[in-house]
C-alpha positions in Angstrom: 0.0 0.0 0.0 1.5 3.5 -0.9 1.3 5.8 2.1 1.1 9.3 0.6 1.9 11.5 -2.4 1.0 8.8 -4.9 1.5 11.2 -7.9 5.1 11.9 -6.7 5.7 8.1 -6.6 4.6 7.7 -10.2 6.7 10.7 -11.4 9.7 9.3 -9.6 9.4 6.0 -11.4 9.1 4.0 -8.2 8.0 0.4 -8.8 6.7 -2.2 -6.5 8.0 -5.8 -7.0 5.5 -8.2 -8.5 7.4 -11.5 -7.9 10.1 -12.9 -5.6 13.7 -12.4 -6.6 14.6 -15.7 -5.0 13.6 -18.0 -2.1 15.4 -20.2 0.3 14.7 -22.4 3.3 15.3 -20.4 6.5 14.0 -22.6 9.4 12.9 -26.0 10.3 9.2 -25.0 10.6 7.3 -21.8 10.2 9.0 -18.4 9.9 7.2 -16.1 12.4 9.1 -12.8 11.7 11.5 -11.1 9.3 13.3 -7.9 10.3 16.0 -5.8 8.5 18.6 -4.0 10.6 18.7 -0.2 10.4 21.7 0.1 8.0 20.2 -2.4 5.7 23.1 -4.8 5.8 21.5 -7.8 7.5 18.0 -9.2 8.1 16.9 -11.6 10.8 14.3 -14.4 10.7 12.7 -16.0 13.7 10.9 -19.4 13.7 9.0 -22.1 15.5 12.3 -24.0 15.6 13.2 -21.7 18.5 16.1 -20.1 16.6 16.9 -16.6 15.2 19.0 -16.5 12.1 20.9 -13.4 10.8 21.3 -13.3 7.0 23.2 -11.3 4.5 22.2 -11.1 0.8 25.2 -12.4 -1.2 25.9 -12.2 -4.9 23.9 -14.1 -7.4 20.7 -13.8 -5.3 21.7 -16.0 -2.3 21.1 -15.5 1.4 24.1 -16.3 3.5 23.5 -17.2 7.2 25.9 -15.1 9.3 24.7 -16.1 12.8 22.4 -18.6 14.4 21.1 -17.5 17.8 19.9 -20.2 20.2 18.6 -20.3 23.8 14.9 -19.9 23.4 12.7 -22.8 24.6 9.7 -22.1 22.4 8.9 -20.3 19.1 10.4 -16.8 18.7 7.6 -14.4 17.7 9.4 -11.1 17.1 12.9 -9.8 16.5 14.5 -6.3 16.7 17.9 -4.9 16.1 19.6 -2.1 18.0 20.4 1.0 16.0 24.1 -0.1 15.4 23.1 -3.5 14.2 25.3 -5.3 16.8 22.5 -6.8 19.0 19.4 -8.8 18.3 16.3 -8.9 20.6 13.9 -11.9 20.5 10.5 -12.3 22.2 9.5 -15.9 22.8 6.5 -18.1 23.6 8.4 -19.4 26.6 7.5 -16.1 28.4 11.0 -14.6 28.1 12.8 -12.0 26.1 16.4 -12.4 25.1 19.3 -10.3 23.8 22.2 -11.7 21.7 25.3 -10.1 20.2 25.5 -10.9 16.5 29.3 -11.2 16.0 29.9 -13.9 18.6 26.3 -15.4 18.8 26.4 -15.0 22.6 23.3 -14.8 24.6 23.8 -11.7 26.8 20.5 -11.2 28.6 17.4 -13.4 29.5 14.6 -11.2 30.7 11.9 -13.1 32.6 8.8 -12.0 34.6 5.9 -12.3 32.2 3.3 -14.9 32.9 2.3 -15.4 29.3 3.8 -15.6 25.8 5.9 -12.5 24.9 4.6 -11.6 21.5 6.7 -8.5 20.8 9.8 -6.6 22.2 11.7 -3.6 21.0 14.8 -1.7 21.9 14.7 2.0 22.9 17.0 4.4 21.1 20.0 4.0 23.4 19.8 0.1 23.4 20.2 0.0 27.2 16.4 -0.4 27.6 13.9 -2.8 26.2 10.1 -3.0 26.3 8.2 -6.2 26.0 4.5 -6.9 25.4 2.8 -10.1 26.4 -0.3 -12.2 26.2 -0.5 -11.7 30.0 -1.9 -8.2 29.3 1.1 -6.3 30.5 4.1 -4.3 29.1 7.4 -4.4 30.9 10.3 -2.0 30.6 13.7 -3.5 31.2 17.1 -1.9 32.0 19.8 -4.1 30.5 22.5 -2.6 32.6 20.9 -3.8 35.8 19.0 -6.7 34.1 15.9 -5.7 36.0 12.3 -4.8 35.2 12.0 -1.1 36.0 8.3 -0.6 35.1 5.2 -2.7 34.5 2.2 -1.3 32.5 -1.1 -3.0 33.0 -2.9 -2.7 29.6 -5.9 -4.8 30.3 -5.7 -6.7 27.0 -3.2 -9.1 25.4 -0.4 -7.1 23.6 0.3 -8.3 20.1 2.9 -5.7 19.1 4.9 -2.7 20.4 7.0 0.1 18.9 9.2 2.7 20.7 10.5 6.2 20.5 13.1 7.7 23.0 10.6 8.0 25.9 7.4 6.5 24.7 5.8 3.2 23.9 2.9 2.5 21.5 1.2 -0.9 21.9 -1.4 -2.8 19.9 -3.9 -5.1 21.6 -6.4 -7.9 21.2 -9.2 -5.5 22.3 -8.9 -3.5 19.1 -7.1 -0.6 20.8 -3.7 1.1 20.3 -2.4 2.5 23.5 0.1 5.3 23.9 2.4 5.4 27.0 4.9 7.9 28.4 7.3 5.7 30.3 8.6 8.7 32.4 5.3 9.4 34.1 2.0 7.6 34.6 1.4 3.9 34.7 -1.8 4.6 32.7 -1.8 5.2 28.9 -1.8 8.9 27.9 -4.5 8.1 25.3 -6.0 5.3 23.3 -7.3 4.8 19.7 -9.9 2.2 18.7 -9.7 0.2 15.4 -12.1 -2.2 13.7 -10.4 -5.4 14.7 -7.8 -7.0 16.9 -4.6 -5.0 16.3 -2.0 -7.5 15.0 1.0 -5.2 14.1 2.5 -1.8 14.4 5.3 -0.1 12.6 6.9 3.4 12.7 8.2 5.3 9.8 11.9 6.1 10.0 11.2 9.7 10.8 8.8 8.6 13.7 6.0 10.8 12.2 3.7 8.0 11.0 2.3 4.9 12.6 1.1 2.0 10.5 -1.6 -0.3 12.1 -2.7 -3.7 10.9 -6.0 -5.1 12.3 -8.1 -8.2 11.9 -10.9 -6.4 10.0 -8.6 -6.7 7.0 -7.4 -3.1 7.1 -4.2 -1.2 7.3 -4.4 2.2 9.0 -2.1 5.2 8.9 -1.8 7.6 11.8 0.0 10.9 11.8 1.6 11.1 15.2 2.2 14.9 15.0 -1.5 15.7 14.8 -2.8 12.4 16.3 -5.1 12.0 13.3 -6.0 9.0 11.2 -4.9 9.7 7.6 -6.6 6.7 6.1 -7.7 3.1 6.4 -6.9 0.8 3.5 -7.8 -2.6 2.2 -7.8 -4.5 -1.1 -9.9 -7.2 -2.8 -8.7 -10.5 -1.4 -6.5 -8.9 1.3 -7.1 -11.0 4.5 -5.3 -10.6 7.8 -5.2 -14.3 8.8 -3.8 -14.3 12.3 -3.1 -12.2 15.4 0.6 -11.8 14.6 0.3 -10.8 10.9 3.0 -8.1 10.5 3.4 -4.9 8.5 6.5 -2.9 7.7 7.2 0.6 6.3 9.6 0.9 3.3 12.8 2.8 4.3 11.6 6.0 2.6 8.2 5.7 4.4 6.2 5.7 1.1 5.0 2.2 1.2 3.8 -0.4 3.7 4.2 -4.1 3.1 1.6 -6.3 4.9 1.6 -10.0 5.5 -1.7 -11.6 4.4 -3.6 -14.8 4.8 -3.6 -15.3 1.0 -1.2 -14.8 -1.8 -1.4 -11.0 -2.1 0.9 -9.9 0.7 1.5 -6.3 -0.2 -0.2 -3.1 0.8 -0.4 0.4 -0.6 -1.7 3.0 1.8 
């Protein structure tokens, strides 16, 4: 789905791929998440085989596995890179969140305290803190220096995804709500927004101005965070959000959103 200024995209000659350049076997089982690092050098995949793998695109359309990160005792649902691309964060169905360093494949931190599956986790900007969102209806903020939970937010509904800015967290929930949290102040959300279905995924544009929202009513929404206004809600013939962890992702320039679908369409233009 294109996000805005469609006429500019046409004039600039931007094209959306219509077929896969190549494919490869990544995991022994389902792939639950794919995430590029910020510099665009590597991407990580997470699977039901309890592993995270870090890949580099090599010549001749091949994916070369650079690291295999182990330690999870159940499926890994979500991955995130720090801004420098040196650490990987994985949230797992074994109720834990883990941090690895890529170069040496070492498990550095295991963060436990949730009483349900951890469906998403993200670094904050300085990579010394992490937020995790769980099926147990809470969010937890972790300090990696002390390896301790420094804050617990009681959301009241299972958290399917989270995104972060320097001092804020945005969470998407089973009860169709997106919640906005200032981690420096209240334990209550600063405000909430209601959508038409269970919120399965969130993503921020690189400039942190726009929030993409995917929900089980088969829609992708776009929110302008500067004005707190919904710019649009988009769907397509045959586009179906098939599960509560169906993911979306902005393109690096913020002009497109890709959306995972329960059919063969799998792309979105908002």
